Each structure stands twice: as structure tokens, then as C-alpha cells.
N, C-alpha and C positions, 0 to 999 in steps of 0.2 A: 627547259622549264626550270630545272634546278641549277643550271650553270651559273656560277659567281654568287650563289646564295649559301648561307651556312645553316646547318641543321642545329637547332637548339635543343630539341626534345624529341623523342621517339616514344610512341605508345603502340602497344600490341594488344589486340583483342581476338578473342576466338569467336568467329561468327558461325553461323549454321553450316555454311558451304566452303568457308576459307578462313584464313587468318588474315586479319585486316591490320596493316601497318600504316600509322598516321605520323607523318613528318611534320613538325612545327618549325617554321623557317624564321630567320631573323627579322624579316619584314612582316611578321605576323600572318603570313600566309599558312595554309595547311594543305598538304598533299596526302591523299589516301591511296594506298596500293593494296589490292586484294590478291592473295596468293593462295590458290586451292591446294597446291603441292606442299604446303607446310602444315596442313592439318595432321594431327597425331595419328589417326587411323590409317592415313596414307604413308606416313612415315614408318609406322611399325611394320609395313610390308618388307622393309629392308631388314634382314636378319641381324645385322650389326647394331642398328638403332634398337631394334626389339630387345636384344640381349642387355644393351646399356640401360634401357627402361626398367627391365626386370630387375637388374642389379641395384638400380637407384631405389626401386620400390622395397626390395628386401633389406637394403641399408637403413631405410627409415621405418620399416615395419618388422621389427625383430620378433621372431617367433620365440616366445618364452613359456615353456610348459609349467603347468601348475606345480607349485612347490609341494612337496609331501609334508604332512603334518609331522611335527617333531614329537617324539615320545618322550613323555616325562619320565624321569628316573623315580623309583619308589621312594617314598620318604622325603621328597623335596617339596611337596605341597604343604604351605604353612597352614592352610585351613583344615587339613585332615585332623581328626581327633586321635589322640593317642591311645593305643590299645594296651 
């Protein structure tokens, strides 16, 4: 079916039960392939993939603790009345 044809574009969509791959061919035909084994929750059963996804999450969602309020030095506030 694909022999002798060129793939011009590939689209991936996440369906309810599988990842759908749509191949756009040079003769304007489209071929859809559904692959249940590429769903993320199935891939996460592999410990190596799960660790990579966790590392990728922490790299993009950096935990930053709230900064402490800085203490002002006495006499530095210009709005204070002189005594």
C-alpha cells in the first residue's frame, strides 16, 4: 500500500484507546494507523520511560520555595518621621 509512495506529512493524535498516526502521501492519499501500545499510561509501565517522564516534568516545573521577606534596616525608610 505504501510501497513506491513518499510521505509528505505525519500527524499524531491521542485518541481514547490509542495513538493515531496519519500519514499524508505525495498522491494526496491518507493512511491512518492506530497503535494502542503508544498510549502514555501503557508506556509508563516501563520503569525507564517512567523515570524519563518524571525527569522531564521536574525540568519544566521547577519547585521554588517562597522567598522570605527581607528585613529593612532601621533608619532606611524615607517616610519615617525623625525623632
